[in-house]
C-alpha positions, 0 to 999 in steps of 0.5 A: 512509464512503459511503451508497448504494443500487441505481440500476440494473444487476445484482449481480455475483454462480502459480509459473511453469513455463516448460516448461508453457504458462500457462493464462491465455495471458498473454505479459506480466504486466499492470502491478501483477501479480506472481508470488508469490516462491518465496523471500522477500517482495519483488515488483516493481522500482524504476526511474527515468523521464526526463520527456519531455513538458512537460505531465506532472505527477508525478501523471500519471507516478504513475498510469501506473506504478500508483502513488499521490500520496504514494508518488510525492511521497515518492520524489521530494521535490526534484521539482516536483509540477506541472512536473517538467520535460523531462529530469528523472529521476523515481524510480519506487518500484515495489518492495514488501515484501508485508505480513506477514499471510496471503496470501489475498483482499484485504489493505489496508495503510492505512499505505502506501495500497495494496491487495494482492489474492491471487486464487484460481488454477486448477491449472497457473496461477502463484500471484500477487498484484495491487497497487493504490494506494488512497485511505483515510479522512481524519483524523476519518473513519478507515478501520476495521481488522480482518478482514471480507469482501465482501458484494455488488458493485454496478455504477452505484451511486447515492450518498445523502449521509450526515448529515456531508455534509449538515451540512458543506454546511449550514455552507457555506450550501448544500444537499446533494442527497438522492441523486446518480445514477450519472454523472460527479458520483457520488463512488462512481464506476461500481463499488462493493464492499460490505464487512461493516463497516457502511457501508464500501465499496471503490469507484471515484471521480470524483476520481482525483487523490485516489488515494494520499491520505487523502481519503475518509470512511473508504471505500477508493477505487480508480482507476476502471480498477483497480476495474473490473479486479477487480470481476467477480473478487471474489465475495461472501465474499472475505476483506478484511484491513485492517491498519496496517503502517507498517514492513515487513521483507523478506529477499532472499538473506539481505539484510534490507530495510526499507520504512517509511511515516509512521505515520498521525496521528503525526509520527514513529515511536515508540520502541516501534515502533523496538524492536519492529522491532529485535526482529523483525529479530533473530528472522530474523537467524539468522547474528547479524549486527550490523546497523546500527541507526543506519541503521535509525533514519535509514530510519524517520525518513525514511519515504519508502516506498523499500525500503532494504537494512540493512547490517551495522555494521562497527564492531560487527563489529570489536568483536565479533572483539576481545571475548567474547560477553557480550550477546544479539543483541537486547541488543546491538541495543538498546544500539547503537540507544540510542546514536543517540538519546542 
């Protein structure tokens, strides 16, 4: 949670149809910008990248591909963070399942350290979503959950260290400054968007390596170029929905997909989270396919943020052909899943 006041500077107050020109005059989607899918809830593409520069780190590669620190590390557990090495193949986890909430304004999913922005569009423009990696509150300074709105945009904010910062500095034998003016030492960066939650902001940073990590005092940090790109397009009163969805379910062409992230503050997903995921899957499983819940257990245990197709359980399919229907799909799902935990 950051505290600030004005220093200087003013307040800042697409289904695609190829037969019609796009009013935005864009010939290519900017990185992190996607048309909303006509069906399903999947955006982006997974890719790989071959390291060509010895000086490249995984953090450098992540930043160039609109990704955060933990997203890249989890997708490449066997690759050195600081010296990936020329010729190394790096996984680019650039495919996302949209959060299961209303697609309006700003949606921040703290579990995946990612912000989704659904801008208003004019007639003839393609409905779209923009997504950016973020940093959130570290343990003990949790980012608050709930629905709020933006109240004011400030360019070149000054930072007034809160009492917690002053106490930490005093414990180190140092004295925290009473104010940090705009400039390279300001942890708010050059742009700040005030939220309705008292004392919380979406802001830039002077430490971009912390994007994609739990490193703030509760505020939402963005890369300087990212917040600059949305700053003038976020009017006061924009809805901001801060959620915690570590398990996301997607469907594409009838194929169920899972995208899982580690639960904040916990070592692994609880049994309740797992059974709720099975229930949600069965709600969409209109064909009553016997999904492989042992595979689901593995995906949740790994929680590397990569979208994984959930396959039918061939063994159960064969048993179903040989036995009469005696249990509901949900009962069979839980029974099958429990076998993986016994």
